C-alpha positions in Angstrom: -28.7 19.8 66.5 -27.0 17.8 69.2 -24.8 14.9 68.2 -24.8 11.7 70.3 -21.1 12.1 71.2 -21.5 15.8 72.2 -20.6 16.6 75.8 -23.4 17.0 78.3 -23.8 20.4 80.1 -22.6 18.8 83.4 -19.4 17.5 81.7 -18.6 20.9 80.2 -19.3 22.6 83.5 -16.9 20.3 85.3 -14.2 20.5 82.6 -14.1 24.3 82.4 -13.8 24.6 86.2 -11.0 22.0 86.3 -9.2 24.2 83.8 -10.0 27.4 85.8 -11.6 28.8 82.6 -8.1 29.1 81.1 -7.1 27.6 77.7 -5.1 24.4 78.1 -2.8 25.1 75.2 0.5 25.8 77.0 1.5 28.4 74.3 -1.8 30.2 74.7 -3.3 30.0 78.3 -5.8 32.9 77.7 -8.6 33.6 80.2 -11.8 32.6 78.5 -14.4 34.3 80.7 -15.2 37.9 81.4 -18.2 40.0 82.7 -20.4 41.8 80.2 -19.9 45.5 80.3 -23.5 46.3 79.4 -25.5 43.6 81.3 -24.6 42.7 84.9 -26.4 39.4 84.6 -24.4 38.2 81.6 -20.9 37.0 80.8 -18.6 36.8 77.7 -17.2 33.3 77.2 -14.8 32.1 74.5 -14.1 28.8 76.1 -14.8 25.5 74.3 -15.0 21.9 75.4 -13.1 20.3 72.5 -12.9 16.6 71.6 -9.5 14.9 71.9 -10.7 12.2 69.6 -13.5 13.2 67.2 -17.1 12.9 68.1 -18.0 11.3 64.8 -16.3 9.2 62.1 -14.1 11.2 59.6 -13.5 13.9 62.2 -10.1 14.9 63.5 -8.3 12.1 65.4 -11.3 9.8 65.2 -10.7 6.4 66.9 -13.2 3.7 65.9 -12.1 1.6 68.9 -13.5 4.2 71.4 -17.1 3.7 72.3 -19.8 6.4 71.9 -20.0 6.6 75.7 -16.2 7.3 76.0 -16.2 9.8 73.1 -18.7 11.9 75.0 -17.0 11.5 78.4 -14.8 14.1 80.2 -11.8 11.9 79.6 -12.1 12.8 75.9 -12.5 16.5 76.5 -10.0 19.3 76.7 -10.8 22.9 77.6 -9.5 25.4 75.0 -10.2 28.9 73.8 -12.2 29.1 70.6 -9.1 29.9 68.5 -7.2 26.9 69.8 -10.2 24.7 69.5 -10.3 25.5 65.8 -6.5 25.3 65.4 -6.2 21.7 66.7 -8.6 20.5 64.0 -7.0 22.1 61.0 -5.7 19.7 58.3 -7.8 16.9 59.9 -6.0 17.2 63.2 -2.7 15.8 61.9 -0.6 18.5 63.6 -2.1 17.9 67.1 -2.1 14.3 68.1 -4.3 12.6 70.7 -1.2 12.1 72.9 -0.2 15.7 72.6 -3.7 17.0 73.6 -3.9 14.6 76.5 -0.5 15.9 77.7 -1.7 19.5 77.4 -4.7 18.6 79.6 -2.8 16.8 82.2 -0.1 19.5 82.4 -2.6 22.3 82.5 -4.7 20.7 85.4 -1.4 20.2 87.3 -0.6 23.9 86.7 -4.0 25.0 88.0 -3.6 22.9 91.1 -0.1 24.3 91.7 -1.5 27.8 91.6 -4.5 27.2 93.9 -4.6 29.8 96.7 -1.7 31.8 95.3 -1.6 35.5 94.8 -3.3 36.2 91.4 -0.6 38.7 90.3 2.1 35.9 90.6 -0.1 33.3 89.0 -1.0 35.5 86.0 2.7 36.4 85.3 3.2 33.1 83.6 0.0 33.6 81.6 1.0 37.0 80.6 4.4 35.9 79.4 3.0 33.0 77.4 0.4 35.2 75.8 3.1 37.6 74.7 4.8 34.8 72.8 1.5 33.4 71.4 0.2 36.8 70.2 3.4 38.4 69.0 6.1 36.3 67.3 9.5 37.5 68.2 13.0 36.6 67.2 14.5 33.4 68.5 17.4 35.2 70.2 15.1 37.8 71.9 12.8 35.0 73.0 15.5 33.1 74.8 17.0 36.2 76.4 13.8 37.9 77.5 11.1 35.3 77.9 12.5 31.8 78.5 13.6 32.4 82.0 10.2 33.6 83.1 8.2 30.6 81.9 7.4 27.8 84.3 8.7 25.2 81.9 12.0 23.3 81.3 14.4 24.8 78.8 13.7 22.1 76.2 9.9 22.6 76.6 10.2 26.4 76.3 12.0 26.0 72.9 9.5 23.4 71.8 6.5 25.7 72.6 8.3 28.5 70.7 8.6 26.3 67.5 5.0 25.0 67.9 3.8 28.7 68.0 5.9 29.5 64.8 4.4 26.5 62.9 0.9 27.3 64.0 1.1 30.9 62.8 2.7 30.0 59.5 0.2 27.2 58.9 -2.7 29.6 59.5 -1.2 31.9 56.8 -0.7 29.1 54.2 -2.5 25.8 55.1 -2.1 22.5 53.4 -5.5 22.9 51.7 -4.6 26.3 50.3 -1.3 25.1 48.9 -2.7 21.9 47.4 -5.6 23.9 45.8 -3.1 26.4 44.4 -0.8 23.8 42.9 -3.7 21.7 41.6 -5.2 24.7 39.9 -1.9 25.7 38.2 -1.3 22.1 37.1 -4.8 21.5 35.8 -5.3 24.8 33.9 -1.8 26.2 33.3 -3.3 29.3 34.9 -3.7 31.1 38.3 -5.4 34.2 39.6 -3.0 37.2 40.4 -4.3 37.6 43.9 -3.5 34.0 44.7 0.1 34.5 43.7 0.2 37.7 45.7 -0.9 35.7 48.8 1.9 33.2 48.2 4.4 36.1 47.9 3.2 37.6 51.1 3.6 34.3 52.9 7.2 33.9 51.6 8.1 37.4 52.7 6.7 36.7 56.2 8.1 33.2 56.6 11.7 34.2 55.6 11.8 36.9 58.2 14.1 36.1 61.2 11.0 36.7 63.4 9.8 33.3 62.1 13.0 31.3 62.5 12.7 27.9 64.2 15.0 27.0 67.2 15.0 23.4 66.0 17.7 23.2 63.2 15.9 20.4 61.4 12.7 22.4 61.2 14.5 25.5 60.1 16.3 23.5 57.3 13.2 22.0 55.8 11.3 25.3 56.1 14.0 27.0 54.1 14.0 24.3 51.4 10.2 24.6 51.1 10.4 28.4 50.9 13.1 28.2 48.2 10.9 25.8 46.1 7.9 28.0 46.6 9.9 31.1 45.6 11.2 29.3 42.5 7.6 28.4 41.4 6.5 32.0 42.0 9.4 33.2 39.9 8.4 30.8 37.1 4.8 32.1 37.1 5.9 35.7 37.2 8.2 35.1 34.2 6.2 32.8 32.0 2.5 33.6 32.8 0.7 36.5 31.1 -2.5 38.4 31.4 -5.1 36.2 29.7 -8.1 36.3 29.2 -7.9 40.1 29.1 -10.5 40.6 31.7 -10.4 42.3 35.2 -12.9 41.3 37.8 -14.9 43.6 40.1 -12.4 42.9 42.9 -9.5 43.9 40.7 -8.3 40.3 40.3 -7.3 38.8 37.0 -6.1 35.5 35.5 -2.5 34.7 34.5 -2.0 32.0 31.9 1.1 30.1 30.7 2.3 31.6 27.4 -1.2 32.1 25.8 0.5 33.1 22.5 1.8 29.5 22.3 -1.4 27.8 23.3 -3.8 27.1 20.4 -6.7 27.0 22.9 -5.9 30.6 23.9 -4.1 33.0 21.5 -1.8 30.6 19.7 -1.8 30.1 15.9 -1.5 26.4 16.0 2.0 26.4 14.6 3.7 23.0 15.5 6.8 24.8 16.7 4.7 26.7 19.2 3.1 23.5 20.4 6.6 22.0 21.1 7.7 25.2 23.0 4.5 25.1 25.0 4.9 21.5 25.9 8.4 22.2 27.1 7.2 25.0 29.4 4.4 22.7 30.7 7.0 20.1 31.6 9.2 22.7 33.4 6.1 24.0 35.2 5.1 20.6 36.4 8.7 20.0 37.7 8.3 23.2 39.7 5.0 22.1 41.1 6.2 18.7 42.1 9.3 20.1 43.7 7.2 22.6 45.8 4.9 19.8 47.0 7.7 17.4 47.8 9.6 20.1 49.8 6.3 21.0 51.6 5.8 17.3 52.5 9.3 17.0 53.9 8.7 20.2 56.0 5.4 18.8 57.4 7.1 15.4 58.1 9.9 17.1 59.9 7.3 18.9 62.1 5.5 15.6 62.8 8.8 14.0 63.8 9.5 17.0 66.0 6.3 16.5 67.9 6.9 12.8 68.3 10.3 13.5 70.0 8.5 14.6 73.2 
């Protein structure tokens, strides 16, 4: 069903041509159009006309001061691949501001104009290099040595796009919604599923790799603090949570609970001494949860400040 603020076909057609059918995200720039291999009358398209400010209220970056007519105009549209169109709206769009998306669009259309009537092999070199960075995270040192000189961007901008790519990939592995749901579940039930903890462990292992180091020292600092707090919480769970109830689900997953032997609602005897011990572990657990969330909030705030610097 078409929404009132959706773009018209004519608007989409003009937008994608102005972008040369290439994603406007400077750290992506994939070609979004290809011929079908099985039908000479058809094409494969992964391009999207995305809204800079949301089409409807409560959407990402919605601005109540913008009229319905302007929300559906080409000025409010940016051409992206389907992956980037989804990425910019994650977490309610807080990581990709209206100003940032407008800058992407302006810079991309300038880049398209600058490459008009140029040899395609030269023009695609920049795209190829950027895609290598987008699709394969590499160490910061290797990035500067082997890629930065080949990109048509300033030194500062190259480093900035590197860090944006790092954050985007880590955020796709552990989003704000996932973390909040995990912490809320542990806090509310003194329990968590084993597979959920395994996912957190996998994220910590990946994020601590040098391949995911930030070039910006402030981002790197707050990422390390967040990972340290998350690893501390994981260690607490692994030490003080036990297999309860003793049931394994079809997918092999099972629940871990905070000292069930001390909890009268689980396996506990109701001994007052056990209740005191359990309350003490609950207090320590909640301290771990608060610390993890506070460190995560500082990490996200550091990223928002990093984006505002440009």
